[in-house]
C-alpha positions in Angstrom: 0.0 0.0 0.0 1.4 3.4 -0.9 0.4 6.4 1.1 0.7 9.7 -0.7 1.3 13.0 1.2 2.3 16.5 0.5 5.4 18.1 1.9 3.4 20.2 4.3 1.6 17.2 5.8 4.5 15.6 7.5 7.2 16.8 9.8 10.3 14.6 10.3 12.3 14.4 13.5 15.3 12.9 11.7 16.3 12.8 8.0 18.3 9.9 6.4 19.9 10.7 3.0 19.9 7.3 1.2 20.3 8.8 -2.2 22.5 6.7 -4.5 22.1 3.6 -2.3 20.5 0.5 -3.9 18.3 -2.2 -2.3 18.7 -3.4 0.4 20.8 -0.6 1.8 18.0 2.0 2.2 16.0 -0.5 4.4 19.1 -1.4 6.4 20.0 2.2 7.0 16.4 2.9 7.9 16.5 0.1 10.6 19.8 1.5 12.0 18.5 5.0 12.1 15.3 4.0 13.9 17.3 2.2 16.6 18.7 5.5 17.7 15.3 7.3 17.7 12.6 7.6 20.3 9.1 6.0 20.0 6.7 8.1 17.9 9.4 10.0 16.2 9.3 10.2 12.4 12.2 9.4 10.1 12.3 10.9 6.6 14.2 8.6 4.2 15.3 10.3 1.0 16.0 7.7 -1.7 16.6 7.4 -5.4 16.1 3.6 -5.4 12.8 2.8 -7.1 12.6 -0.5 -5.2 12.4 1.4 -1.9 9.0 2.6 -2.9 7.6 -0.9 -2.4 10.3 -2.3 -0.2 10.2 0.2 2.7 6.4 0.1 3.0 6.5 -3.8 3.2 9.4 -3.5 5.6 7.3 -1.2 7.9 4.4 -3.8 7.9 6.8 -6.7 8.7 8.6 -4.8 11.5 5.7 -3.1 13.1 6.6 0.5 12.1 4.2 2.9 10.6 4.4 4.2 7.1 3.3 7.8 7.4 3.6 8.8 3.8 5.5 8.9 0.5 6.3 12.1 -1.4 7.6 11.5 -4.9 9.7 14.3 -6.3 11.5 14.5 -9.7 14.9 13.7 -8.1 14.1 11.5 -5.2 11.3 9.9 -3.1 10.8 11.0 0.5 9.5 8.1 2.6 8.3 8.9 6.2 8.3 6.2 8.9 7.1 6.5 12.4 8.9 4.4 15.0 6.3 2.3 16.9 8.6 -0.3 18.4 
């Protein structure tokens, strides 16, 4: 499931620049970043990897995190994940 959002809808507590990284590295870096964050904080993952648009939402479902939204821009996608666990 892909959730669409506009830039003004979502505020991130932490930003992860995963541009240029290919699957599975954006998901691995996302997991590592979330480990350092507090519950309910939102991570913004900036990625140029098309696979991340389906991989990260699936990863959220499998790990119990919340996909807050995806904003697709011409140069990169911004995927927002709320830490729930």
